[in-house]
Residue, then its C-alpha position, 0 to 999 in steps of 0.5 A: m472185118h471188111a475181109a470177113r464181110r467180103q468172104a461171107h458174101t462169096r460163100d456158096e450158101s449166099s450170093v448177092v444179086a444186083i438188079g437194075n430197076a430201070k426196067w420198072g421205069r424208076p431211076g437208076v437204083l439197084t436192089l440187092l437180093p441177098q441169099l439166093s438159095r443154092e438148093l431152091g433157087t429162091r430169093k429172100r426179100a432185100r433188107g434195104c441195101a443199095v449200091p450205085c447203078r454201075a453195079v452189074l449182075c453176072s451169072k457163072v456156072r461152077a461145077g455144074r451149079s449156077r451161082m450169082p457172084s456178089a456185086a458190092s458189100r453194103g454200098q462199097d464198090r469192089r474191084p471186078e475180077s476181070d475186065e469182062s465182068s466190069s460194069a463199066d464195059d457193060y452197056a446193057k447192064e440194065r437190060y437183064g438180071v433177076s427181077p425182084m420177087i413179084q409181091s403185087q407191089e405194082k401193076p405195070d402197063r406192060v402187056l405180055i403176049r401169048i407165045k401162040d399168038l406170035t405169028v408172021e402178022k406180028a413181024d417187026e413188032v416189039v413185044w413182051v413175053r413170059g415163058r420158061i427156058h426150055t433149052s439154051r445153046a450158046k454159040g460164039k457171041q450169041c445164044f439161042l433160047v427156046l421159050r415155052q408157054q404151055q404147049f407152045n414154044i418159040q426160038a429166041l436169039v440173044a446176040v451181041g449188038q446194040h441191045a445186048s452185050k457179051q455179058m448179057v449173052k453169057f447171062a442168058a446162056n447160063i439161066n437154068k432150064e425151066s426158069i421163068v423169064d420175061v423177055e422183050g424182043v422184036v418179032r422177026k420172020a424166020h429165014q427158014k422154018i424152025g424145026g422143034c418149035t410150034q412157032q416155026d415162021v418167026e423168032l424173037h430177037v431179044q432186047r431185054i431178059y429178066v428172070i422172074s423165077l429161078a429153077e433148080p439146076r438139076l431137074p428130076l426128069q428132062l422134058d425132052d425125054a418125057v415127050r419122046p415116043e417110046v418107039e423112037g427111044e427104043e430104036d435110037g437108044r435115047a432116054t424115055v421116062n417111065q410112068d412111075t418117074r412121071l407120077d412121082n414128079r407129076v408137076i414137072d411131067l404136066r409141063t410137057s406139051t403132051s400133058q398140056a394137050v391132054f388136059c386141055l382136051q379133057s377140059g374141052i370134054c367137060q365143056l362140051f358135055r355141059e354145053t350140049l346138055i344145057r342146050k338139051g334142057f338139062v339142069e346141072i346138080q350137085t350131089p353129096k359124096i359122103i353117104s350113109a349106105a353103099s350106093e351100088g349095094g356092094a362092098n367096094v366102098f371107102t369107109v370114113s369116120y363120121f362123128k360117132s358113126s361110119a359113112y361111105l364115099a359115094q360110088s356114084p351119084q346114082l341114088y341122088k340123081q333119081m331122087c331129083i327126077c322124083a322131085d320133077f327136075e326131069k333132066v339132070f346131070c352132074v360132074g364130080p368125083v367118084f370113089r371105088a375101093e376096088d383093088s384093081n391094078t389095071h390100065r383103066h381102073l382108078t380108085e377116084f375118077v371124075g364121073l359125068d352123070i346123066e339122068m332123064a325122065f322119058n315118056y314111053h321107052y328108055h331108048e329115048v334116053v339112050d338116044e340122048i346120051a349117044d347124041t351127047l357123046v357124038q356132039i362131044f366127038k364132033g366138038l373135039q375134032e373142030r376145036f382141038q386139032t392142035e392138041i390132038h396133033t400134039v398128042n399124036k406126035q408122041f402117041p400115034c393113033e388112028p383118028f377116032k371114028f363114029l357113026e350117026p346114028t350110033l350103032r346099037l347091038e343087043y347083048c345076045e348079038a355081041v355074044a354071038m359075034l364072040r362065039e363065032a370068033g372062038i370065044e366060049m361064054g354063057d348067055e348070062e355071063d358078063l364081058s371080060t376085059p379081053n372079050e370087050k377088046l376083041l368085040g371092039r376089033l370085031v365091030k370095027e372090022k364089020y361096021d367101021t366104028d370105034f363107038y357103039i352101044l350094047d343093049k339088053y344086058p343080063l339082069a344078073v350082072r346089073p345093080f339092084y335098081t335096074m329095070p327087068d326086061p318085060v319080055n325076057p326077065k333074065n335080061s334088063n333094060s340096061y346098056d353100056m357104051f364103048m370106045r375102041g373096045e372099052e366100056i366108058l358108060s354104064g346105064a339103064q332104065r331105073i325101077h321107079d315102082p317102090q314095091l319092085l325096088t324093095e324086092r330087088a334090094q332085098h334080093h341083093g342083100i341090101d339093108l333097106e333101112k340104110i336106103k329108106a330115104y331113097i325108096d321113100s322118094f318113089r312112094f309119092g309118084a315117080p316118072p319112068h326114067a333112065g340114065g348113065g355114068i361116064g368116066l371122064e378119064r377113060v373117054t379122054m384116054l380112048y379118044l386119044g388112043l392112049h394106053n393107061v388111064r393114069q395118063t389122063s388123070m391129073f393126080p391119079r389115085d389107085p390101090k398103090r398111089l396116094t401121092p402126090 
């Protein structure tokens, strides 16, 4: 029976891990964690098993897989396989191991320091750090680890000595990449700058190391490959990761330093957008995303079942922003999802994206609003330069790009001027023809060459290419009081003065073939007095992509949705 029990404890499907509890400040009782899953690297709760404190945790790698050998069975000592694994020889047995699952049992007084805060000012301090095992390299009686925390990392050294035994060094070297560990160590000044780490002037000399969450041994993609510049991969023949692999394994891809920097900066865009508009006296609003009619009057909407009828996912918060202006809020903005059922498989189109929308009443001319929106974007650009240099530098290491340039005041061209510039460059297009994507990019290059700016405004678009609620130009009825804003030759905002007269609004809606009954509440909101107003909608993912000079909007959408992707 005992032989069968011992055999059961050594099967691949079950390992027993002994962990010293001394690190939690409790006396020498070791907890057994049965059933360390070979596929998931997860642990089940212990079932009351205990062994004397001389038992030791060892980690071995066999056939490319990491396994934890059993220590003792039901409190009975087992003869060690070799002197090397003997707990009697391991003076550091309580300084390493696999931590019990954190289930909020207690709140230790231990303070965890952020890796980005480990600088020469903390030299010789003993600190606790939680991070992922980015890389590990064993060399003789020592092991070099790189611990990663978001986009920051530091080298850690585990070396045989007063605080680390050879078993502890071996344990550290065999921890799977991407596992989460708690490490106690002394911050030491580096003798020379440590290349490949963000914290180049210091390293961590490890005194204790405990696995908090064990990762599977085989990763769907390697993070070093995922941050390698494509040019470098092509020249050296080293691996890079394609877009589909990244998106299929998005959680792993989001751990890369580049992704961490991208979405940290994107969060900054939202923060700066809010800060700037609140400072300007705007009120943030929330608008419904389930609506009764297509808000833009087009067919590119997602239809959803709404009890006994049909509804649509909002193409924009446009109509509700205007209704708020009619309700005397004067200046409003909102941040929220926008849905477009457009079968566009391009580098810049998504079926769901985040809209940064603005609407504002003005006194005499819609350019009052244009100036406010342009200044808001300029303040965002300035804020990114001031607050996010680390993130910009991190992204540029993988995707080199010229710094984003803008002018104050922002360059404003009329649509007819843009058409003239394109015609001079050999492009044939009509006065009332909308800009194609290639022509947008060409115009961006022409503007950059002539005015040395990546950010500019096109004003007075043809009325025929704008939505029904756009105010016609009073001088030339073929034009409109509408505008687009561009970054690096691609549109990031579309806006206009809105029609605030119910009669004219009704006529324009009929002209576009819109069912008036479905937008009755919208039109009725203008029947009781409406101030002149204008606004626009910004695509957050596009702004992020173009500011950083990236090539695909899916790089700046955390979990992108397009005509071919609905997961993860």
